[in-house]
N, C-alpha and C positions, 0 to 999 in steps of 0.2 A: 503241538505247539504253533502259534500264529507267528509269521514273520513279520518282523516290525520294518523292515526296509521300504516296502511300498509306501507306508504312511509318512516315514522320514522323508523318503524322496518328494512325494507331493507337496509336504511343507516346504521343503526348500526349494523346489520349483515355483511355488507360490511367493516366496520372498523374493526370489530372484526376479518373476516377473514384476512385483511391485517396486523394485529397485530400479527396474528398466523403463519403466513407464515415464513419458516425458510432459512435464506440464504444458498446459496449453496457453496459460497466462500465469503471469508473475505479480502478485497483489503486494503492495509495498506500502507499509503504514509509516509515516513521518510525523514526528512530534518529539514533545518534552513535558512530560508528566507533572512536572514541578513549574510550569507556566501556565498554570489555568486551562485554558480553552485550548492552547495549543497543543494539548496532549489528546485531543480528540481522535485523530487518526490512530494512535495505540489504543485508546480505549476501545474502538470499534474492531480493531484486529482481534483482542482480547476476547470481544463478545462474540466474534464469529469463527474465530479460527477453528474451531470443533466441528463446524457445520459446514466446512467447505471441503468439496469434493478433492480427490487426490489429483487432479488435472490442474489444480491451481498452487503454485508454490507461493509460500509466504515469508515475508522479509519483514522485519522492525527495523527502521532507521530512527534511533532516537539520540538525539545530540550528536549527530554525525559532521565531519567537516565536510568541505565540497570536492576535496581529493579523493575522499573514501567514496562520496556519492558517485563522483564520475567514473571511478574505477570501477565500482559496482554495477553501474549501469551498462557499462561495456561488457560486463561479463553475462549479463542475461540474455538470451536468446528467444524470449517469447515477447508478445506484447506485454506491456507494463500498465497496471493501474495503480496509480497514487492516491493515497487516501490523506488528506491533510487539512488543517484548517487554513483559508486565505480570505484575506479583505477584499471582497467581490463588491462592497456599497450596497449590500442587501441586507436584509432583515436578520438578526442573530438569530442563529439556529435552522436558517433556511441553508438549501445545500443544492449543488449543480453538478452534473454529470457532462463531461466535455472532452473532446479529442484535442491533442495538443495543437493540430493544423487549425482548429477553430477559435484559438485565442492567441494573444499576445501576453507573453509571461514578462513583468517588469524585472529589469534586472536592478540589483541592491548594491551597485557598487559602494564599497567603504562603508556598508551598512551591515551589523552583525545581526543576523536573524536570531528568533528565541531559540533555534536548537543549534548554534553554532556555525551556520550557512545560509545562504542564499540559494534555495534550490534553482532558480533560474541561472545563477552564475554557474553552479554544478554541471547543470544540462548544457548550457553553452561550451564549457570545457569539453564534456564528453562528446558533443556533437564534432567540435574541432579535432577529437580524437578519432573519429569514425563512429558515433554511434548513430543507428538509424532505425531502432526498433519503434513499433507503433507504441504511443504513450497517451494514456487515458487519464482523468482527473476526476476523482470524486472529492469536492472541494466543499468545506463547511465552514460558513460565515461564523467567527466567534463572537461571544458576547464580551468576554474580557480575558485580557493576556497579560497576567502580572505573576509576580514570584509569590505562588500558591500551589499547593497540590490539590489535584481534583480539579473536575470540570465545574463549570457556573450550572446553577439549578437548571436552566432553561436548556442547556444541551445534555445534562443527565436526564430530564424528563422525555426528551426528543429521540435519544439514542435507539430506541427500538424502532422508530420510523426510519432513521437513517440507515440503520442496519438492515432491514428489509430492503430498502430501495437500492442499496449496494448489492445484495446479494440477486435482485432481479436484473439490475445490469449487468452483472457478471454472467448469469444465465443467457442474456441475450448476445453478448459479447460471444461466448463460446460457441453459440449456434452460426455466427456469422464467420467463425474461425474455420 
C-alpha cells in the first residue's frame, strides 16, 4: 500500500505558499459598463486578468463612491496601477501611461462622474488620511461616454493594442520594484 500523506502534505504546502505570496503591484480597473467608453478599464481587466501573474493583485471598482475608493486605497500596500478612461484632450482611442507625480489631476467638485465619484476627489481624501503608495495611471481617451452598454467601435477595435501595452508597462514596473 502506498501512503497518501506525503502527496497531501505537498499539495497543502503548495496551497499555503500560494496564499502567502504577496503581490508586487495592485491593478485597479475603474469604470461603468453602462456608460459607453467609460467601461474601458473594466473591459481591459476582463481581457487580461487570466494572463496576469500571481504577483499582481486585481481589483475592479465599478460604480464606487469616493468614500469606498478612499478606504480601499488606504488598504492597499503595494504600488497601484489605475486603468480608466480619461479626457486628456488627445485622439479617441489613444492612451498614456504616467505616474501620479508626473501629472495634475483635476478635481471635480460638485460634479458627479460617470461612475459615481471623481477619482481625484477620492485620492485627495485618501491622501488626507495618510495614503502614500506609488500610483500609476494607464489612461485611455474615450470616444463617447453616454448611457449605453458596450464600448465604441474604435475602442473595441483597439483593445488588443491597449491590453498589450498595459502588460508591457506592468512588466517594466515589476522589474523596477
